[in-house]
Each structure stands twice: as C-alpha cells, then as structure tokens.
C-alpha positions in Angstrom: -0.6 3.7 28.0 3.0 3.4 28.9 5.8 6.0 28.5 8.9 5.0 26.6 12.0 7.0 25.8 12.4 7.6 22.1 15.4 8.9 20.2 15.1 12.0 18.0 15.3 9.7 15.0 12.3 7.7 16.3 10.2 10.8 16.9 11.1 12.9 13.8 11.6 10.4 11.1 9.5 7.4 12.1 6.8 9.5 13.7 6.6 7.5 16.9 4.9 8.8 20.0 6.5 8.5 23.5 3.2 6.8 24.6 2.7 3.2 23.6 -0.2 0.8 24.1 0.8 -2.2 26.2 -0.8 -5.6 25.7 0.4 -7.7 28.7 -1.3 -11.1 27.8 -1.0 -13.2 24.7 -3.5 -12.5 22.0 -4.9 -15.1 19.6 -7.2 -14.2 16.7 -7.5 -17.0 14.2 -9.6 -17.9 11.1 -11.5 -14.6 11.2 -12.5 -12.0 8.8 -11.3 -8.6 10.0 -13.1 -5.7 8.2 -12.0 -2.1 8.3 -8.6 -0.6 8.9 -6.4 -2.2 11.6 -4.2 0.0 13.8 -1.9 -2.0 16.0 1.0 0.5 15.4 3.1 1.7 18.4 2.0 -1.4 20.5 4.0 -3.6 22.7 2.9 -7.2 22.7 4.5 -8.7 25.9 3.5 -12.3 25.0 2.7 -14.2 21.8 0.6 -12.5 19.1 -1.2 -15.1 17.0 -3.1 -13.9 13.9 -3.2 -17.2 11.9 -5.5 -17.8 9.1 -7.2 -14.4 9.1 -8.5 -12.5 6.2 -7.8 -8.7 6.6 -10.3 -6.8 4.4 -9.5 -3.2 5.4 -7.5 -0.9 3.1 -4.7 -0.3 5.6 -3.2 -2.6 8.2 -0.7 -1.0 10.5 1.7 -2.9 12.8 4.4 -0.2 12.4 6.7 0.4 15.3 5.2 -2.6 17.1 7.3 -4.6 19.5 6.6 -8.4 19.5 8.2 -9.9 22.6 6.8 -13.4 22.0 6.2 -15.3 18.8 4.3 -13.4 16.1 2.4 -15.8 13.9 0.6 -14.5 10.8 0.7 -17.9 8.9 -1.9 -18.5 6.2 -3.2 -14.9 6.6 -4.5 -13.0 3.6 -4.1 -9.3 3.2 -6.2 -9.7 0.1 -8.1 -6.5 0.0 -5.5 -4.3 1.6 -3.7 -1.6 -0.3 -0.9 -1.2 2.3 0.4 -3.4 5.1 2.8 -1.6 7.4 5.4 -3.3 9.7 7.9 -0.5 9.3 10.1 -0.2 12.4 8.6 -3.3 14.1 10.8 -5.4 16.4 10.2 -9.2 16.3 12.2 -10.4 19.4 11.2 -14.0 18.9 10.2 -15.9 15.7 8.1 -14.1 13.0 6.0 -16.6 11.0 4.6 -15.4 7.6 4.2 -18.9 6.0 1.7 -18.9 3.2 0.7 -15.2 3.7 -0.7 -13.4 0.7 0.1 -9.7 0.5 -2.0 -8.2 -2.3 -1.0 -4.6 -1.6 2.3 -3.0 -0.7 4.0 -4.7 2.3 6.4 -2.5 4.2 9.1 -4.2 6.4 11.6 -1.4 6.3 13.8 -1.0 9.4 12.3 -4.2 10.9 14.4 -6.1 13.3 14.0 -9.9 13.2 15.5 -11.2 16.4 14.3 -14.8 15.9 13.7 -16.7 12.8 11.8 -14.9 10.0 9.8 -17.5 8.0 8.3 -16.3 4.7 8.0 -19.8 3.1 5.3 -19.7 0.4 4.5 -16.1 1.1 3.1 -14.2 -1.9 3.9 -10.6 -2.6 1.6 -9.5 -5.4 2.7 -5.8 -5.2 6.0 -4.6 -3.8 7.6 -5.8 -0.6 10.0 -3.3 1.0 12.7 -4.6 3.3 15.3 -1.8 3.2 17.2 -1.5 6.5 15.7 -4.7 7.8 17.9 -6.8 10.1 17.8 -10.6 10.2 19.7 -12.0 13.2 18.9 -15.7 12.8 19.0 -17.9 9.8 17.6 -21.4 9.1 
C-alpha cells in the first residue's frame, strides 16, 4: 500500500482512500473468463494494463479512481453479465483502448481523464454509458 495525498473533494465526494494499491510491473490477462466481482479500484498501474479479449462475468467490475500510467487495453472484452462497470475518476495517462468492447450493463466513465487517445471504435453500450465530466486531451 502506498500513501497518496487526496483533496477533500477526492475523499468526500469520490470516496477515495489515502491508501492505494500499487502494481509496479505490467499486467497482461487475455482471452480469459473472469468470474465474480472485480475490484481494481484505487489502484495505480505503473506499467501497461492489458485486459484484451476477456469475458467478465461478475455483476460489478470496478476500476474506479484507478491510475493507468501505461497503455490500458480492454479491446474485444465483454462485460456481458455485468450490471455495472465503473471507471469513475480513473486517469488514463497513455492510450485507452476499448475497441470492440461490449458493455451490457451501465458503464460509468464520469470524471475520467483520457491523457492519450481514447479509442471506442465498434464499442457497444447496451445500457447507459455515462461520460459526464470526462476529459479527452488527444483526438484522432
């Protein structure tokens, strides 16, 4: 666990802790079925985070308030059985790839910062996709 300084807004309104989980090496989980709820919220990925071609089957998938320092690749991933996918308050410093992703439940991208390119080509939002307050810094 690493200590980070949070603003009052981060603590009160976003519910972020001052302790975060740090993943120092790159992570690559591909073409897998991931059962159960996923909790990567309040994590700092120091390198690339590759989740290509996975099938998330838990009801809730949480990447909220996560800091992606390297490329974040979720291409061809299916959130088919999820009710809620949360990226609220996440920071994508490099490219964020959501090409061909299927969001069957609600997808929350509120207050997300996309520092690199955000690619949602052929992504499917079956339910609502929320992007209020999201910042896109690079465009194709």
